[in-house]
C-alpha positions as CSV (number, residue, x, y, z in Angstrom):
1,M,51.0,94.5,158.6
2,F,53.7,96.2,156.6
3,I,56.0,95.9,159.2
4,A,55.1,92.1,159.9
5,I,55.8,91.2,156.4
6,L,59.3,92.8,156.6
7,Q,60.1,91.4,159.8
8,S,59.1,87.9,158.6
9,R,61.8,88.4,155.6
10,D,64.6,89.4,157.7
11,A,67.3,87.0,158.2
12,P,67.1,84.9,161.5
13,M,69.7,86.7,164.2
14,T,72.2,84.2,166.0
15,D,75.3,85.2,168.2
16,G,74.8,88.5,169.4
17,G,72.8,90.0,166.8
18,R,74.9,88.8,163.6
19,A,73.1,87.8,160.8
20,E,74.0,84.4,159.2
21,P,75.5,84.4,156.1
22,E,73.1,83.8,153.0
23,P,73.8,81.3,150.3
24,P,75.1,82.6,147.0
25,D,72.7,83.3,144.5
26,D,72.5,81.4,141.3
27,R,73.6,84.3,138.8
28,G,74.6,81.9,136.2
29,N,71.5,80.3,135.6
30,R,69.8,83.8,135.5
31,T,72.1,85.0,132.8
32,V,71.3,81.8,130.6
33,E,67.7,82.6,131.2
34,N,68.2,86.1,130.1
35,A,69.9,85.4,127.4
36,V,67.5,82.8,125.8
37,M,64.4,85.4,126.8
38,L,66.5,88.1,124.7
39,G,67.2,85.5,121.7
40,F,63.4,84.6,121.6
41,F,62.6,88.1,121.9
42,V,64.6,89.3,118.9
43,V,63.3,86.2,116.9
44,L,59.7,87.0,117.7
45,V,60.3,90.8,117.0
46,A,62.1,90.0,113.4
47,A,59.2,87.7,112.3
48,G,56.6,90.6,113.0
49,I,58.6,92.8,111.0
50,W,58.8,90.1,107.9
51,L,55.2,89.3,108.5
52,L,54.4,92.8,107.9
53,G,56.4,93.3,105.0
54,T,54.9,90.5,103.5
55,M,51.3,91.6,104.2
56,A,51.9,94.9,102.8
57,D,53.3,93.4,99.5
58,V,50.1,91.3,99.2
59,R,48.0,94.1,99.9
60,K,49.8,96.3,97.0
61,V,48.9,93.1,94.6
62,Q,45.4,92.9,95.9
63,D,44.8,96.7,95.4
64,C,46.3,96.7,91.9
65,A,44.1,93.4,90.9
66,A,40.9,95.3,92.5
67,Q,41.5,98.3,89.7
68,G,41.3,95.7,87.1
69,R,45.0,96.1,86.0
70,R,46.6,93.1,84.3
71,N,50.4,93.3,85.1
72,C,50.1,93.7,88.9
73,A,53.5,91.3,89.7
74,T,56.6,92.9,90.4
75,I,58.8,92.3,87.7
76,E,62.4,92.6,88.6
77,V,64.9,94.0,86.2
78,P,68.5,93.6,86.6
79,D,70.9,96.7,86.6
80,R,72.4,97.9,83.5
81,A,76.3,97.7,83.2
82,R,77.6,101.0,81.9
């Protein structure tokens, strides 16, 4: 059965055993499609990393509040100029 599948995919033989030339592949569309998929994947990974960081920050604040503390919000202090 495997041999029959391979034989059905072979190019048809004409003129003394020479195969007809295959039409050129459309490589341009594949390159564009691959670039779009790569961009989508990068955006998806970046969104996942951002989401994990945000969830960690929320968890820290919730843990602080669950312990009964009052100043659980982060305080941004500017650096001192020396």
